[in-house]
VOTIMI-458832 format. One record per residue (C-alpha): x, y, z; residue in one letter. Coordinates in steps of 0.25 Angstrom, whole numbers, plus 5000, padded with zeros to 4 digits. Each point is the difference from the previous one (the first is absolute). Layout:
XYZA ...
! end
This chain:
512854365198M 499049875003A 499050044987G 501349984992Q 500049884991V 501449935002R 500850004986Q 500549884995R 501249954991F 499449964984P 500149865000R 501650014991V 500350065011V 499649895008R 500449894993L 501350064999I 500450025015L 499449865004I 500849934991G 501250085005W 499749995015L 499649824995M 501550024992G 500650075012A 499649915011G 500649874992I 501250074998G 500150025015A 499949865002L 500749944989V 501250085008A 499649965011A 500149854997A 501550034993A 500650055013L 499249875007A 500449904992M 501049925007E 500849954986G 500150134997S 501350105004P 499350134998L 499650005014G 501349975005H 500550104990L 498950105005V 500349975015A 501550035001S 499950104992S 500550155008S 498750054997E 498949884997P 498950124998W 500850024986I 499749884992P 498949955009T 499350154996L 500650004986L 499449854997L 498750055006F 499750104992G 500549934987G 499449905001M 498750085004M 500150084987T 500349904991T 498749905003F 499050125004A 500450064985G 499649854994L 498949995009S 499450134994A 500549984986G 499349885001T 498750045005A 500050114989I 500249904989M 498949905005L 499050114999T 500350054982V 498749964994G 499049995015R 499750164996G 498750094997D 500349984985D 499949844998G 501349995000G 500849994984R 
! end
């Protein structure tokens, strides 16, 4: 097995994955900031819930999905015209 060449993802797949992971990280930071803000009633609502893991999961999942899609889409849109064909 040591002689096998390690297969890499195609460039476009790596671009999408990196953009998605960066966006998910930003989304998690935004959700954490929204919960931690002093003036925001969101943290109090989550803390006073009977099962606080449910709204926390929904908040983080929604933010991470939104920012991940935004980041990956932006990365794809910014590559237009940079291909081997010289653009349009």
